[in-house]
C-alpha positions, 0 to 999 in steps of 0.5 A: 470451502468450510471456514476451518479449512480456510483458516488452516490454509491461510494460516500455513501460507502465513507461516511459511511466509514468515519463515521466508521472511526471517530465515531465508532472506537473512540467508540470501543477504549472507550469500550475497556478502559471501559472493562479494568476498568470493568474486572480489568486486561489489555490484553497483547496479541492480543488473550487477546483483542479478548476475552475482545471483545468476546460479544461486539456488537459494535466490531461486527459491526465494524468488519462487516462494515470493511469487507462489505464496502470494498466488496461494494466498489469493488463488489456491485451493484455500485462497482468499478469492474462491473463499469470498466468492462462495459468500459473495451475496451475504458479504455485499448485502451486509455492506449495502445495509450497513453503509449510510447514504450520507457517508457513501458517494458512488460514481457508477460512470467513472471510467477506470484508467487503462493502467488500472485494468491492465494488471491484477495488482498484488495478484488480486484476481481481477484487481481491487475493483472489478468484483463486488466482493473485492474489497472483502478479499482485499481487507483479508488479505492486507491482514498478513502483507506485513507478517512480522507485525503478527496480523496487527496491520492496523498499528502501521496506519495508527503510527503514521496518523499519530505522527502527523496529528502529533505535528498539526491538527488538521481540519480538512483531510483528503485521504487519496487512494483510501481503499477499504478505509485502512488508512482513513479510519485511524485518521478519525481516532488521531484527529477527531475534530477533523472533516475527512474525504476519502476517495478511491477508484473502486466502488467495492472498497469505498462501499466497504469503507463507508460500512466500516465507519457506520459500524464503529459510529464514525461520523464526519467522514465521506468515501467517494468513488473518484480519481485521485489525479482529478477530483471535484474538490475546490482550490485550497479545500484541505489543509492535509492530503494524505495517502497510503501505499497509493503512489507506487501503484501509479505510472510516472504520469499519474504520480505528476498528476497526483501531486499536481492535484494535491497542491491545487486542493491544499490550502496555503500553508497546508500539508500533504503527507504520503506513506509508501515505498521509496527509501532503498539504501543500497543496491542490494535492497533495490534488487530485492525491491524490483524483484518484488515488483515483478513477482507481485504484479507491481509494474510501477514500483521501480520507475517511482523508485527512481524518481528524484522526489525532491527536485520533482516536488521542488519544481511544482512549488512545495516547501520544507520537502522531507523524505524519510524513512518510517518505522512500521514497528519498534526497533527498526534498523532502516539499513541492516534490517535482519528480516525482510521488509518493505522500504517504508518512507513518508514524503511530506511537503508544504504548500 
C-alpha cells in the first residue's frame, strides 16, 4: 500500500467520522426528544432509551457507522494495521536504535492478564501488545480519537498535565498505563524537575515511549513494562500517581487493585489524579456511552460507570475526593454539548 492511498483513505474515514460526530449525533438527540414528546413519557433507564429507538433507522445508521468506521480505520483496505505491518521491520528497528537502555525496562516474562488478552480493545487487531509494531498503530490511531480537536490529540493531555501542575509541584510521578507515552511526555513539560516512572503492560508501547523520550532529549523518565495492579515500587515512593484512559479498560476487580496500589505507593499527603470517562449527565448520555462500549470492544466501560467512586475511594482511606467533568477543549458544555464527545472526567484524591 503506498503512502498517498493510505493517507487519503484515512482522511476520508476521519471526515465521515466528523460528519457522524457533528451532524448525525445531534440529529439523533433531536429525534430522541421528538420521540419523548410523541410517547408522552421520558425514559429512566438505558433499556427504556433502547426501546424508544427500537424502530429508529437513524439510530441504526448511527450505530453502524460508529462500529464500522472504527473497523475501517484499523483493518480495512487502507487500515492502520495492514499499512504498518508492511513497514514492520523499519519501524521496529527505529525504536530499537533510538530508545536509550537507561530509559527502558522490559519484562519478557511478564504474564498478560486474561482480560487483557481476551478482546481486541478499540478494535485494534491483536490489541496494543501482541505485535511488535502495535504501538505505531496505536499512536497513529490516537491522532483521530477526538476528531473535533483536528488531530491535536496531544493538546488534551497537555491540558490535563498543566491543570495538575498548576495545583502542585510533584517531584516523583508514576504514570500508570502510559501507553506509547502520550500521557507521559506532557508531564515532562509541565513538571520539568520531576522524576517520572511510566508503566504499561505492552512492551511495544513502553519501547515506543522510551524512543519518543530519547528523540525529544527528554530525561528523568523511565518506561517500564509492568502491571499497574501490582508494581515493584516502595511504599510511599510517589507524590503523584496518575493515569489517562486506563481505568475504563479494567474489570472491576482490577480497578480496585489499581486504586489500592496507588494508595500504597503514594506518600502521605500525596495525590492521585486520573483522567478517564465517567461523568454521564443523563440517561441518554449513558445509553450512547454504553452503546459505544459495545461497538468499540470496550466491555468494562459500563461496569466502571456504575461504580460509586466517592464511596469506593473513601472506603480505601482517600481524602479530599473530587470527581469533576474535564474540558478537552474550550467551550465544552458538559450537559448539552451539540456534538458527540467522550465523558471526560478527572478523579482526584489525597492520601
